[in-house]
PASEBA-1860 file (N, C-alpha, C; in nm, 3 decimals):
! residues 231
1> MTTAMSDV> -0.289/1.932/0.604/-0.264/1.848/0.720/-0.231/1.937/0.840 ~ -0.268/1.895/0.959/-0.249/1.975/1.078/-0.115/1.952/1.144 ~ -0.045/1.844/1.108/0.082/1.812/1.172/0.193/1.812/1.068 ~ 0.299/1.889/1.094/0.409/1.897/0.999/0.487/1.767/0.999 ~ 0.543/1.733/0.884/0.620/1.611/0.872/0.759/1.644/0.821 ~ 0.857/1.563/0.853/0.990/1.579/0.795/0.977/1.585/0.644 ~ 1.061/1.665/0.582/1.047/1.692/0.439/1.095/1.573/0.356 ~ 1.010/1.526/0.266/1.045/1.420/0.172/1.022/1.475/0.032
9> CVSGERLT> 1.127/1.482/-0.048/1.119/1.541/-0.181/1.162/1.440/-0.286 ~ 1.083/1.427/-0.392/1.115/1.339/-0.503/1.147/1.424/-0.625 ~ 1.264/1.400/-0.682/1.305/1.471/-0.803/1.366/1.370/-0.899 ~ 1.295/1.346/-1.009/1.341/1.244/-1.101/1.341/1.108/-1.033 ~ 1.455/1.044/-1.029/1.467/0.913/-0.965/1.548/0.921/-0.836 ~ 1.544/1.039/-0.771/1.613/1.058/-0.643/1.513/1.097/-0.536 ~ 1.537/1.049/-0.416/1.452/1.072/-0.300/1.538/1.143/-0.195 ~ 1.496/1.264/-0.154/1.570/1.341/-0.055/1.487/1.353/0.072
17> VTTDSGTK> 1.545/1.316/0.185/1.477/1.316/0.315/1.550/1.411/0.408 ~ 1.477/1.511/0.461/1.534/1.608/0.553/1.465/1.597/0.688 ~ 1.544/1.573/0.794/1.493/1.568/0.931/1.579/1.660/1.017 ~ 1.551/1.662/1.148/1.630/1.744/1.239/1.777/1.705/1.240 ~ 1.805/1.581/1.204/1.943/1.533/1.208/2.018/1.556/1.077 ~ 1.951/1.614/0.976/2.018/1.642/0.851/1.942/1.594/0.729 ~ 2.009/1.596/0.616/1.949/1.558/0.487/2.023/1.442/0.426 ~ 1.948/1.343/0.378/2.005/1.229/0.308/1.932/1.210/0.175
25> SYDICQMP> 2.003/1.159/0.076/1.946/1.137/-0.056/1.964/0.991/-0.096 ~ 1.860/0.936/-0.158/1.858/0.794/-0.196/1.812/0.779/-0.341 ~ 1.859/0.675/-0.406/1.804/0.639/-0.536/1.666/0.578/-0.518 ~ 1.576/0.604/-0.610/1.447/0.535/-0.614/1.462/0.415/-0.706 ~ 1.412/0.300/-0.662/1.422/0.179/-0.744/1.285/0.122/-0.774 ~ 1.282/0.031/-0.868/1.160/-0.039/-0.906/1.142/-0.165/-0.822 ~ 1.019/-0.204/-0.800/0.994/-0.335/-0.740/1.054/-0.443/-0.830 ~ 1.112/-0.547/-0.774/1.159/-0.658/-0.856/1.043/-0.720/-0.935
33> DKFLSWQL> 1.071/-0.766/-1.056/0.967/-0.823/-1.142/0.895/-0.939/-1.074 ~ 0.971/-1.023/-1.006/0.910/-1.140/-0.939/0.813/-1.096/-0.830 ~ 0.852/-0.994/-0.755/0.765/-0.942/-0.649/0.639/-0.880/-0.709 ~ 0.655/-0.798/-0.813/0.539/-0.733/-0.874/0.444/-0.836/-0.935 ~ 0.498/-0.938/-0.999/0.412/-1.043/-1.056/0.332/-1.113/-0.947 ~ 0.396/-1.141/-0.834/0.324/-1.201/-0.721/0.212/-1.109/-0.673 ~ 0.242/-0.982/-0.659/0.141/-0.886/-0.616/0.020/-0.886/-0.710 ~ 0.045/-0.880/-0.838/-0.065/-0.875/-0.936/-0.145/-1.005/-0.934
41> DARLAMFD> -0.076/-1.118/-0.937/-0.145/-1.248/-0.939/-0.227/-1.270/-0.812 ~ -0.168/-1.235/-0.697/-0.237/-1.257/-0.570/-0.362/-1.170/-0.560 ~ -0.356/-1.048/-0.608/-0.472/-0.958/-0.600/-0.582/-1.001/-0.695 ~ -0.545/-1.044/-0.815/-0.647/-1.094/-0.908/-0.712/-1.221/-0.853 ~ -0.632/-1.308/-0.791/-0.687/-1.431/-0.732/-0.781/-1.399/-0.616 ~ -0.747/-1.297/-0.538/-0.834/-1.258/-0.427/-0.969/-1.210/-0.477 ~ -0.970/-1.130/-0.584/-1.097/-1.082/-0.638/-1.177/-1.196/-0.701 ~ -1.109/-1.295/-0.758/-1.180/-1.413/-0.807/-1.249/-1.485/-0.692
49> SIEKKERI> -1.183/-1.493/-0.577/-1.243/-1.557/-0.460/-1.365/-1.479/-0.411 ~ -1.356/-1.347/-0.416/-1.471/-1.266/-0.376/-1.591/-1.294/-0.468 ~ -1.565/-1.300/-0.598/-1.673/-1.328/-0.694/-1.737/-1.464/-0.669 ~ -1.655/-1.560/-0.629/-1.706/-1.695/-0.603/-1.764/-1.711/-0.462 ~ -1.761/-1.598/-0.386/-1.814/-1.597/-0.249/-1.737/-1.694/-0.158 ~ -1.607/-1.708/-0.186/-1.522/-1.791/-0.102/-1.474/-1.712/0.019 ~ -1.448/-1.781/0.127/-1.400/-1.715/0.249/-1.256/-1.669/0.230 ~ -1.229/-1.541/0.264/-1.095/-1.486/0.255/-1.030/-1.499/0.393
57> SAFHAHLP> -0.943/-1.597/0.409/-0.883/-1.622/0.540/-0.749/-1.551/0.558 ~ -0.683/-1.516/0.447/-0.553/-1.448/0.454/-0.528/-1.376/0.322 ~ -0.453/-1.267/0.331/-0.419/-1.191/0.209/-0.276/-1.140/0.227 ~ -0.180/-1.230/0.209/-0.040/-1.201/0.238/0.015/-1.086/0.155 ~ -0.030/-1.073/0.030/0.023/-0.971/-0.059/-0.022/-0.831/-0.021 ~ -0.120/-0.821/0.067/-0.180/-0.692/0.103/-0.143/-0.646/0.243 ~ -0.096/-0.737/0.327/-0.078/-0.706/0.470/0.064/-0.737/0.517 ~ 0.162/-0.656/0.474/0.299/-0.676/0.522/0.318/-0.618/0.661
65> VVATINSD> 0.432/-0.652/0.720/0.475/-0.588/0.844/0.552/-0.461/0.807 ~ 0.515/-0.350/0.871/0.578/-0.221/0.848/0.665/-0.187/0.969 ~ 0.789/-0.149/0.946/0.881/-0.113/1.054/0.919/0.035/1.044 ~ 0.904/0.107/1.156/0.944/0.247/1.165/1.035/0.265/1.286 ~ 1.089/0.386/1.302/1.188/0.412/1.406/1.138/0.516/1.504 ~ 1.153/0.484/1.634/1.128/0.579/1.742/1.254/0.584/1.828 ~ 1.341/0.679/1.798/1.473/0.682/1.861/1.469/0.717/2.009 ~ 1.353/0.760/2.061/1.342/0.793/2.204/1.327/0.670/2.292
73> RDFPIHTA> 1.299/0.556/2.233/1.273/0.436/2.312/1.398/0.348/2.323 ~ 1.403/0.268/2.429/1.514/0.175/2.445/1.518/0.074/2.331 ~ 1.401/0.033/2.287/1.390/-0.058/2.172/1.326/0.022/2.058 ~ 1.407/0.082/1.971/1.357/0.185/1.880/1.278/0.136/1.759 ~ 1.281/0.006/1.731/1.211/-0.045/1.613/1.065/-0.072/1.649 ~ 0.975/-0.009/1.576/0.831/-0.029/1.596/0.774/-0.101/1.474 ~ 0.693/-0.205/1.497/0.633/-0.279/1.386/0.480/-0.275/1.394 ~ 0.417/-0.284/1.278/0.271/-0.289/1.269/0.235/-0.354/1.136
81> TKATGLLP> 0.123/-0.421/1.133/0.071/-0.476/1.008/-0.018/-0.372/0.943 ~ 0.010/-0.336/0.818/-0.064/-0.230/0.749/-0.111/-0.278/0.612 ~ -0.233/-0.241/0.577/-0.284/-0.269/0.442/-0.209/-0.181/0.343 ~ -0.148/-0.245/0.244/-0.057/-0.176/0.152/-0.091/-0.216/0.009 ~ -0.100/-0.116/-0.080/-0.145/-0.149/-0.215/-0.061/-0.087/-0.325 ~ -0.082/-0.137/-0.445/-0.019/-0.082/-0.564/-0.092/0.046/-0.606 ~ -0.022/0.129/-0.680/-0.078/0.255/-0.727/-0.059/0.268/-0.878 ~ -0.151/0.339/-0.945/-0.131/0.366/-1.088/-0.022/0.471/-1.109
89> KEEYLAEY> 0.035/0.471/-1.227/0.123/0.580/-1.266/0.045/0.712/-1.266 ~ 0.118/0.822/-1.252/0.055/0.953/-1.237/-0.044/0.982/-1.350 ~ -0.011/0.943/-1.474/-0.097/0.977/-1.587/-0.230/0.901/-1.587 ~ -0.242/0.797/-1.504/-0.366/0.719/-1.498/-0.447/0.745/-1.371 ~ -0.390/0.820/-1.275/-0.454/0.834/-1.145/-0.594/0.894/-1.154 ~ -0.609/1.005/-1.222/-0.739/1.074/-1.229/-0.845/0.983/-1.292 ~ -0.804/0.906/-1.392/-0.898/0.815/-1.459/-0.949/0.709/-1.361 ~ -0.859/0.649/-1.282/-0.901/0.546/-1.188/-0.985/0.603/-1.075
97> VEIFNDCL> -0.950/0.721/-1.026/-1.030/0.784/-0.920/-1.172/0.810/-0.969 ~ -1.184/0.855/-1.092/-1.318/0.879/-1.150/-1.396/0.748/-1.164 ~ -1.330/0.644/-1.210/-1.395/0.513/-1.227/-1.444/0.461/-1.092 ~ -1.361/0.473/-0.988/-1.400/0.426/-0.855/-1.518/0.506/-0.800 ~ -1.511/0.638/-0.815/-1.622/0.722/-0.766/-1.753/0.688/-0.837 ~ -1.745/0.666/-0.967/-1.866/0.631/-1.044/-1.924/0.499/-0.996 ~ -1.836/0.402/-0.967/-1.882/0.271/-0.920/-1.950/0.284/-0.784 ~ -1.890/0.359/-0.694/-1.949/0.377/-0.561/-2.083/0.451/-0.570
105> ERASGKPW> -2.094/0.541/-0.664/-2.222/0.612/-0.683/-2.329/0.515/-0.733 ~ -2.291/0.425/-0.826/-2.387/0.326/-0.874/-2.429/0.230/-0.763 ~ -2.336/0.201/-0.671/-2.364/0.106/-0.563/-2.446/0.168/-0.450 ~ -2.449/0.300/-0.444/-2.516/0.369/-0.334/-2.664/0.331/-0.326 ~ -2.707/0.290/-0.207/-2.847/0.256/-0.184/-2.885/0.115/-0.223 ~ -2.793/0.041/-0.284/-2.821/-0.097/-0.323/-2.770/-0.193/-0.216 ~ -2.830/-0.312/-0.206/-2.771/-0.414/-0.119/-2.627/-0.442/-0.163 ~ -2.538/-0.463/-0.066/-2.396/-0.477/-0.096/-2.370/-0.590/-0.195
113> EESQSDRV> -2.437/-0.702/-0.179/-2.415/-0.816/-0.269/-2.455/-0.784/-0.413 ~ -2.554/-0.698/-0.429/-2.604/-0.665/-0.562/-2.500/-0.589/-0.645 ~ -2.415/-0.513/-0.577/-2.314/-0.434/-0.650/-2.178/-0.502/-0.655 ~ -2.167/-0.622/-0.603/-2.037/-0.686/-0.589/-1.966/-0.707/-0.722 ~ -2.037/-0.757/-0.822/-1.973/-0.784/-0.952/-1.917/-0.658/-1.014 ~ -1.991/-0.549/-1.002/-1.947/-0.421/-1.056/-1.822/-0.374/-0.982 ~ -1.822/-0.382/-0.850/-1.708/-0.337/-0.771/-1.583/-0.420/-0.800 ~ -1.600/-0.551/-0.813/-1.486/-0.638/-0.842/-1.429/-0.607/-0.980
121> AVAKRLYA> -1.516/-0.588/-1.079/-1.469/-0.559/-1.215/-1.388/-0.430/-1.220 ~ -1.435/-0.330/-1.147/-1.366/-0.201/-1.143/-1.231/-0.215/-1.073 ~ -1.228/-0.285/-0.960/-1.105/-0.299/-0.882/-0.998/-0.378/-0.956 ~ -1.038/-0.473/-1.041/-0.942/-0.558/-1.110/-0.871/-0.487/-1.225 ~ -0.920/-0.372/-1.265/-0.866/-0.308/-1.386/-0.717/-0.280/-1.377 ~ -0.673/-0.224/-1.264/-0.531/-0.191/-1.252/-0.445/-0.316/-1.259 ~ -0.487/-0.422/-1.188/-0.405/-0.543/-1.179/-0.404/-0.621/-1.311 ~ -0.504/-0.598/-1.393/-0.507/-0.661/-1.525/-0.429/-0.581/-1.629
129> NPDHVDAR> -0.378/-0.463/-1.588/-0.300/-0.377/-1.679/-0.168/-0.341/-1.611 ~ -0.072/-0.433/-1.609/0.054/-0.409/-1.537/0.128/-0.285/-1.583 ~ 0.111/-0.245/-1.710/0.181/-0.126/-1.759/0.126/0.002/-1.698 ~ 0.010/-0.006/-1.629/-0.046/0.110/-1.559/0.012/0.126/-1.419 ~ 0.079/0.025/-1.366/0.126/0.025/-1.228/0.257/0.103/-1.215 ~ 0.263/0.190/-1.114/0.387/0.260/-1.081/0.468/0.171/-0.987 ~ 0.571/0.108/-1.040/0.649/0.008/-0.963/0.749/0.072/-0.869 ~ 0.747/0.205/-0.857/0.842/0.274/-0.768/0.786/0.299/-0.629
137> KLGLVEIF> 0.657/0.279/-0.610/0.599/0.318/-0.482/0.477/0.235/-0.448 ~ 0.441/0.241/-0.318/0.322/0.176/-0.265/0.236/0.280/-0.195 ~ 0.107/0.251/-0.184/0.015/0.341/-0.114/-0.044/0.274/0.009 ~ -0.053/0.350/0.117/-0.112/0.300/0.242/-0.213/0.403/0.291 ~ -0.327/0.355/0.342/-0.426/0.441/0.406/-0.409/0.428/0.557 ~ -0.393/0.540/0.625/-0.378/0.540/0.771/-0.516/0.556/0.835 ~ -0.545/0.473/0.933/-0.674/0.477/1.001/-0.659/0.534/1.142 ~ -0.558/0.487/1.212/-0.550/0.512/1.356/-0.464/0.633/1.393
145> EGQTYQNL> -0.369/0.670/1.308/-0.274/0.778/1.337/-0.210/0.758/1.474 ~ -0.164/0.633/1.496/-0.102/0.595/1.623/0.049/0.606/1.616 ~ 0.119/0.504/1.670/0.264/0.513/1.684/0.336/0.516/1.550 ~ 0.290/0.438/1.452/0.353/0.442/1.321/0.348/0.583/1.263 ~ 0.232/0.644/1.270/0.212/0.780/1.221/0.305/0.878/1.294 ~ 0.310/0.870/1.426/0.394/0.960/1.504/0.542/0.941/1.470 ~ 0.583/0.817/1.451/0.722/0.791/1.415/0.758/0.852/1.279 ~ 0.668/0.837/1.182/0.697/0.884/1.047/0.700/1.036/1.036
153> IRNPVMAV> 0.627/1.104/1.123/0.634/1.249/1.125/0.777/1.295/1.158 ~ 0.841/1.223/1.250/0.976/1.260/1.295/1.085/1.201/1.208 ~ 1.063/1.079/1.158/1.163/1.012/1.076/1.089/0.929/0.972 ~ 1.083/0.975/0.847/1.000/0.908/0.745/1.060/0.782/0.685 ~ 1.177/0.740/0.731/1.236/0.616/0.679/1.155/0.496/0.728 ~ 1.127/0.402/0.638/1.040/0.289/0.671/1.085/0.164/0.595 ~ 1.056/0.048/0.651/1.079/-0.081/0.585/0.947/-0.156/0.583 ~ 0.923/-0.228/0.474/0.801/-0.307/0.457/0.843/-0.449/0.426
161> HYTGPGPE> 0.792/-0.546/0.504/0.835/-0.685/0.489/0.716/-0.774/0.457 ~ 0.720/-0.834/0.339/0.616/-0.926/0.292/0.665/-1.070/0.302 ~ 0.576/-1.160/0.342/0.601/-1.304/0.332/0.476/-1.370/0.277 ~ 0.491/-1.439/0.165/0.379/-1.506/0.101/0.353/-1.643/0.160 ~ 0.248/-1.709/0.112/0.212/-1.842/0.164/0.308/-1.950/0.115 ~ 0.303/-2.067/0.182/0.383/-2.181/0.141/0.326/-2.246/0.016 ~ 0.401/-2.331/-0.050/0.530/-2.385/-0.002/0.651/-2.298/-0.035 ~ 0.634/-2.191/-0.117/0.751/-2.112/-0.155/0.788/-2.009/-0.049
169> YLSYQLNG> 0.689/-1.949/0.017/0.712/-1.842/0.116/0.794/-1.728/0.056 ~ 0.752/-1.683/-0.061/0.817/-1.568/-0.125/0.823/-1.452/-0.026 ~ 0.942/-1.395/-0.010/0.959/-1.292/0.093/1.046/-1.179/0.041 ~ 1.002/-1.055/0.065/1.078/-0.937/0.024/1.072/-0.831/0.132 ~ 1.184/-0.763/0.152/1.188/-0.642/0.235/1.214/-0.524/0.142 ~ 1.125/-0.426/0.149/1.139/-0.304/0.071/1.173/-0.190/0.166 ~ 1.280/-0.117/0.139/1.323/-0.005/0.222/1.304/0.126/0.146 ~ 1.267/0.231/0.219/1.248/0.359/0.155/1.202/0.464/0.253
177> AVELIGPG> 1.131/0.564/0.202/1.083/0.674/0.286/0.942/0.711/0.247 ~ 0.871/0.770/0.342/0.728/0.796/0.329/0.699/0.944/0.312 ~ 0.615/0.974/0.213/0.557/1.106/0.195/0.415/1.101/0.249 ~ 0.383/1.188/0.343/0.249/1.191/0.400/0.154/1.260/0.303 ~ 0.039/1.198/0.277/-0.059/1.253/0.183/-0.197/1.252/0.249 ~ -0.290/1.329/0.193/-0.421/1.339/0.255/-0.532/1.366/0.155 ~ -0.654/1.389/0.204/-0.771/1.409/0.119/-0.748/1.515/0.012 ~ -0.799/1.485/-0.107/-0.785/1.575/-0.220/-0.669/1.538/-0.311
185> DPRFEFPR> -0.569/1.470/-0.257/-0.456/1.424/-0.337/-0.498/1.293/-0.404 ~ -0.497/1.286/-0.537/-0.541/1.162/-0.604/-0.460/1.041/-0.566 ~ -0.336/1.060/-0.520/-0.253/0.948/-0.475/-0.305/0.891/-0.343 ~ -0.378/0.974/-0.268/-0.448/0.927/-0.147/-0.587/0.875/-0.182 ~ -0.656/0.944/-0.272/-0.793/0.906/-0.305/-0.800/0.767/-0.367 ~ -0.699/0.729/-0.445/-0.702/0.596/-0.507/-0.708/0.485/-0.402 ~ -0.612/0.475/-0.306/-0.622/0.367/-0.207/-0.743/0.382/-0.115 ~ -0.782/0.505/-0.085/-0.901/0.525/0.001/-1.026/0.470/-0.068
193> LMRLLFEH> -1.043/0.503/-0.195/-1.161/0.456/-0.268/-1.155/0.305/-0.291 ~ -1.035/0.252/-0.314/-1.022/0.107/-0.329/-1.071/0.037/-0.203 ~ -1.036/0.092/-0.088/-1.083/0.032/0.038/-1.235/0.048/0.053 ~ -1.287/0.165/0.016/-1.431/0.187/0.028/-1.512/0.091/-0.061 ~ -1.453/0.049/-0.173/-1.522/-0.045/-0.261/-1.556/-0.175/-0.190 ~ -1.476/-0.210/-0.085/-1.493/-0.339/-0.019/-1.504/-0.328/0.132 ~ -1.533/-0.209/0.183/-1.533/-0.192/0.329/-1.642/-0.272/0.398 ~ -1.749/-0.307/0.328/-1.858/-0.383/0.392/-1.840/-0.534/0.376
201> NSFHIQQP> -1.741/-0.577/0.296/-1.718/-0.720/0.284/-1.662/-0.777/0.414 ~ -1.684/-0.904/0.438/-1.657/-0.964/0.569/-1.509/-0.965/0.605 ~ -1.418/-0.958/0.506/-1.276/-0.964/0.537/-1.221/-0.828/0.581 ~ -1.302/-0.724/0.580/-1.259/-0.592/0.625/-1.327/-0.555/0.756 ~ -1.256/-0.479/0.838/-1.317/-0.417/0.955/-1.352/-0.275/0.914 ~ -1.480/-0.244/0.907/-1.523/-0.112/0.862/-1.475/-0.006/0.961 ~ -1.429/0.107/0.906/-1.375/0.215/0.989/-1.455/0.343/0.965 ~ -1.459/0.432/1.067/-1.539/0.555/1.053/-1.480/0.654/0.954
209> SYPSGYLF> -1.346/0.655/0.939/-1.285/0.753/0.849/-1.142/0.710/0.815 ~ -1.087/0.775/0.714/-0.949/0.749/0.671/-0.882/0.887/0.658 ~ -0.821/0.935/0.767/-0.776/1.074/0.773/-0.652/1.107/0.691 ~ -0.566/1.010/0.667/-0.442/1.039/0.596/-0.389/0.912/0.533 ~ -0.279/0.927/0.462/-0.220/0.811/0.397/-0.071/0.832/0.376 ~ -0.006/0.726/0.327/0.138/0.729/0.305/0.168/0.691/0.160 ~ 0.262/0.764/0.104/0.319/0.727/-0.025/0.459/0.675/0.004 ~ 0.479/0.545/-0.010/0.605/0.482/0.027/0.692/0.467/-0.097
217> WISEALEK> 0.797/0.550/-0.105/0.890/0.547/-0.217/0.998/0.443/-0.189 ~ 1.019/0.353/-0.283/1.109/0.239/-0.262/1.251/0.276/-0.307 ~ 1.346/0.252/-0.218/1.486/0.280/-0.250/1.571/0.153/-0.255 ~ 1.524/0.047/-0.193/1.601/-0.078/-0.189/1.505/-0.195/-0.177 ~ 1.533/-0.302/-0.249/1.450/-0.424/-0.243/1.541/-0.543/-0.216 ~ 1.511/-0.616/-0.107/1.590/-0.731/-0.067/1.503/-0.856/-0.069 ~ 1.544/-0.956/-0.147/1.467/-1.081/-0.144/1.511/-1.164/-0.024 ~ 1.412/-1.215/0.050/1.440/-1.294/0.170/1.368/-1.429/0.168
225> TPRRRGG> 1.334/-1.474/0.049/1.270/-1.604/0.036/1.363/-1.714/0.089 ~ 1.315/-1.802/0.177/1.403/-1.906/0.233/1.448/-2.004/0.126 ~ 1.572/-2.049/0.140/1.630/-2.144/0.045/1.703/-2.254/0.123 ~ 1.719/-2.368/0.058/1.799/-2.475/0.117/1.948/-2.437/0.111 ~ 2.017/-2.455/0.222/2.160/-2.424/0.225/2.239/-2.521/0.137 ~ 2.350/-2.470/0.085/2.437/-2.555/0.004/2.507/-2.658/0.090 ~ 2.569/-2.759/0.025/2.634/-2.867/0.099/2.761/-2.823/0.169
END
């Protein structure tokens, strides 16, 4: 990478973040079971809709609001909507990257619709195998390297806020810190290839490149699902 980032170190189940203002250490936690189940079910349902050629009008489980900090501004909280995905555990990463690359090679030169069933089947594998999912972190592919990227270089602390559809409006805020990753790292290649599998589908805006990505380590999970107040 051409731009240095504040140091983020993972050791066991501890996350250490070093910036110009000092070093802080946090526990790494798992996604809540209810949140992870929603993620898996929503993603499998989305791929079922793709197979049925249904219109994808929203994908709440994939597009949370991301909040970062820019302490130089009068209003230091910066928000952006970012595509955010689940990742395999380390021992499965190379296998999934190989499977995705093989699928994209088979699809090369074919009409996009002709390869759709193959791409969907490959993409669904992780979500159909919950024991393969690393529930401690999320993966994001960066496209624009704009304000969110600039903020994270200086201060890698980040919050991710999901709100699902009604009538339940399942809502979670995940807090943690970001490790910047890039090409060649299988933790980056997995979300990049997952996006490439569907970049030509109508619900995506095709992009010229994906220069970097984020590994978001979760340190705190807060449920914010709305409830009726007591009497």
